[in-house]
C-alpha positions as a printed Julia matrix, in Angstrom:
79×3 Matrix{Float64}:
 122.42   95.55  114.5
 122.07   91.78  114.71
 120.01   89.8   112.24
 118.03   86.98  113.77
 116.6    84.14  111.68
 112.85   84.15  111.06
 111.11   81.03  112.27
 107.92   79.99  110.52
 105.47   77.6   112.19
 101.74   76.85  112.21
 101.03   80.03  114.18
 103.08   82.22  111.88
 103.38   80.57  108.45
 105.35   82.04  105.59
 103.05   84.03  103.29
 102.94   83.3    99.59
 103.35   86.07   97.02
  99.64   85.71   96.19
  98.64   86.2    99.85
 100.83   89.29  100.11
  99.38   90.7    96.87
  95.84   90.35   98.28
  96.67   92.15  101.54
  94.94   95.45  102.16
  95.62   97.95  104.94
  93.11   98.08  107.81
  92.88  101.86  107.48
  93.45  102.66  103.78
  93.07  106.39  104.4
  96.51  106.34  106.03
  98.06  104.83  102.9
  96.91  107.43  100.37
 100.33  108.8    99.61
 100.74  110.51   96.27
 104.01  109.59   94.57
 106.3   112.48   93.73
 106.3   113.19   90.0
 109.66  113.7    88.32
 110.11  115.33   84.94
 112.43  113.41   82.61
 113.31  112.88   79.0
 112.83  109.32   77.77
 112.96  107.72   74.33
 109.93  105.57   73.49
 109.28  103.78   70.22
 107.2   106.03   67.97
 104.46  103.42   67.47
 104.11  102.9    71.23
 103.78  106.64   71.85
 101.34  106.99   68.93
  99.16  104.24   70.39
  99.04  105.86   73.85
  98.26  109.25   72.28
  95.54  107.71   70.09
  93.7   106.67   73.25
  92.96  110.34   73.97
  93.89  112.9    76.57
  95.97  111.66   79.5
  98.47  109.53   77.6
 101.29  110.36   80.03
  99.16  109.2    82.95
  98.37  105.96   81.11
 102.07  105.39   80.35
 102.85  105.95   84.04
 100.11  103.49   85.07
 101.41  100.86   82.62
 104.93  101.24   84.05
 103.61  101.11   87.64
 101.63   97.92   86.87
 104.76   96.23   85.52
 106.76   97.4    88.55
 104.1    96.16   91.0
 103.88   92.74   89.35
 107.66   92.47   89.43
 107.81   93.35   93.13
 105.09   90.83   94.02
 106.64   88.01   91.96
 110.17   88.54   93.27
 110.95   85.97   96.01
């Protein structure tokens, strides 16, 4: 497979990370894909775990969301 250079011009400008982050699919119903959950053993600082648990039921879901938020920001900010 050959790689061809991408040419940006006024008709097809290079998008900024902010523009890409704001993009939304035209038909969001096609993008509702549930991630596969994987069971694992992980060591977390006791105070961090205690804080998540103190927020009530669903602490594992909140930990997952916090990790996903960090991952998403990292993906968007990576050039």
